[in-house]
N, C-alpha and C positions, 0 to 999 in steps of 0.2 A: 814373418812376424815383426811386430813393432813393440818396443818397450819404452814407456815414459820413465825417465830415470833422472837421478842426480848422483854425481860421483860420491858425494859425502854420505849418502844414505846407506846404513847397514842393511836395511831391508832389500834394497836394490842389489847390494853386494851379494847377499845370500842367493838371490835369484841368478845372478851372473855366475856364481860358483857352481850352481847346479847346471847351468847351461854349458859351462866349460867341461864339467865332469861327464856330461851326456853327449858331448861333441856337437852341440847345437849353437854355440856362440856365434858362428859365422852366418847363421840363418836369421839373426835378430838385428833389426835396424834400430839403432838407439835414437830416441827422441828426447833431447835434453830439456829440462825445465829448471826453474828457479823458484825460491819462496815467493817472489814477487809476481810470477806469471803462472804458478801451478794451477790455480783455479781455472783460468782461461785455457791452459794447455790440456788439462786432463778431464775436467768435469763433464764434457760431452760423452766420454767413455766410462767414467767412474764418478758417480754423483757425490762421492765422498771427497773428490778432489785430492786424492792421495797417490803417492808412488810407493812401490812399482805398480804400474798398470800395463798389462800385456794385451795386445791385440793379436789374436791368432790369425793364421793364414785364411781362415774362414770368416774373419771379421768379428769374432766373438771377443768381448772384453772380459778379461779375468783380472781380479785384484785380490790383494793380500798375498804376501810373500809365500805363505804356506801353500795356498792354493796354486799359485803359479809354479812353485817348485815341484809340486806333485804332478802338475800337468806336464812340465818339461821332462820329468823323470819318466812318465808314461810314454810321452812322445818319442823320447830318445832311447827307450828301453834301457835306461841306465842302471836299474837294479838298486837305486839308492833307498828305496823303501820296500822292505820285504812284504810279500803278499799277505802273509798270515802268520799266526803263531807268536811265541814269546819274543822272537827277534823284531817283529813288527812293533810290538808294544814298547820294547826297549828303545827303538829308534824314535818312535813318536814321543815318548817320555823325554828323551834327551833333546829332541827338537823343541818341545814345549819349554824345557828349562832354559835352553839357549835363547829362545824368543823372549821369554820373560826377562832374561838378563839384558837383552837389547832394549826392551821397553823401559826397564828401570834406569839404565844408563842414559837413555834418550830423555826421559822425563826429568832426571836429575840435572842433566846439562841444560835443558830448556829453563828450568827453575833458576839456575845460577845466572842466566842471562837477563832475568827480570830486573827492573830498577830496584835499588837497594831497599827502599821502603816497602816494596811489594813482595820481596823475596821471603820465603818461609824457611828458616833454618831447620824447623822441625821436619818439614817435608824432605829437605835435602838429607837430613840425618836418617830418615826412614828409608830412603833409597840407598844410602850408604850401607845400612844394615842389611838390606835385601841383597845387595851385591856381594858383601862379605860372606853372607850365609851361602849364597850360590857358589862362590869360589871355593868355599870349604867343602861343599858337596861335590864339586867337580874334582877337587884334589883327592877326596876319598875315593871317587870312581877311578881316577888315574892310579892311585896306590893299590887298588884291588883288582886292576886289570879290566875294569868294566867300561873303560873309555878306549874304544878301538882306534887303531892306527889307520884303519880303512875309512874311505869316504862314504858316508851315507847322509841322509837328511838330518840326522842327529848331530854327528860330528862336524858337519859343515856349518850348521847353525851355531854350535858351540864355539868353533874357531872364529867365526864371524863376530860373535858376541865378545869374545876376549879381545879381538883386535879393536873393536869399537870402544870397549871399556878402557883399553890402553890409550886410545886417542882422546876420549872425552873425560876420562877420570884418572889422569896420571897420578894424582895425589893418593889414590887408593892403593898404589904399590901392591897390586894383586899377587905378584909372584913372590913376595916376601914370605918365607916359611912354607912355600908351596913348590918345592923344587921339582917334584915328580910331575906335577901339572905343567910347570914351566917347560920342562924337557919335552913333554908331549906336544905342547903348543909349538915349540921351536921346530920340532920334526914335522908336524902337520903343516906349518907355515911354509915349508919348502916345497909343497905340492905345486905343480905348474898352475893349477886353478887359483890357488891363493896368491901366487906371484902375479898372475895376469890381472887379478881384480883389485890389487892393492890401491887404495885411494891416493 
């Protein structure tokens, strides 16, 4: 398999977390790209010109980190997504929450990089509010035992999202007043997959 990637991408990190948890990381050839070359590097396999893009051993191009993560879990029989029932919907809901967090942190970061006259303080504030609400929801999950210590597509995405917010939104001080969530994240961050994929 081949994966178009960039080290700084939280979407790529999510895919690599799943690959490590499923014991597949050694089967993936990494194809680096940059913002300057991504269209040329990726668009023949992914018309969106985005990463991650995975080329399977059969030559099929898969894109979107959720799709790639599910493919790797199925391929490696990792059990990161329950087949059915309430646990499946819990994992998918948490994955969606984590993915939304990554999106909000990424959009916020990109907005802060615009020239000062083109930057929208209202847009940045909107993303700040989204992130704070999400961290509050995660803290409530941690406090009520609804945030598992086990790796699944939900917890891996959430841990990836927290790490990315910490990197791109340090002024958010997400752990202030959220000690239970902070303790969960510290413990989860010690997983070998988290350590192996740290940017």
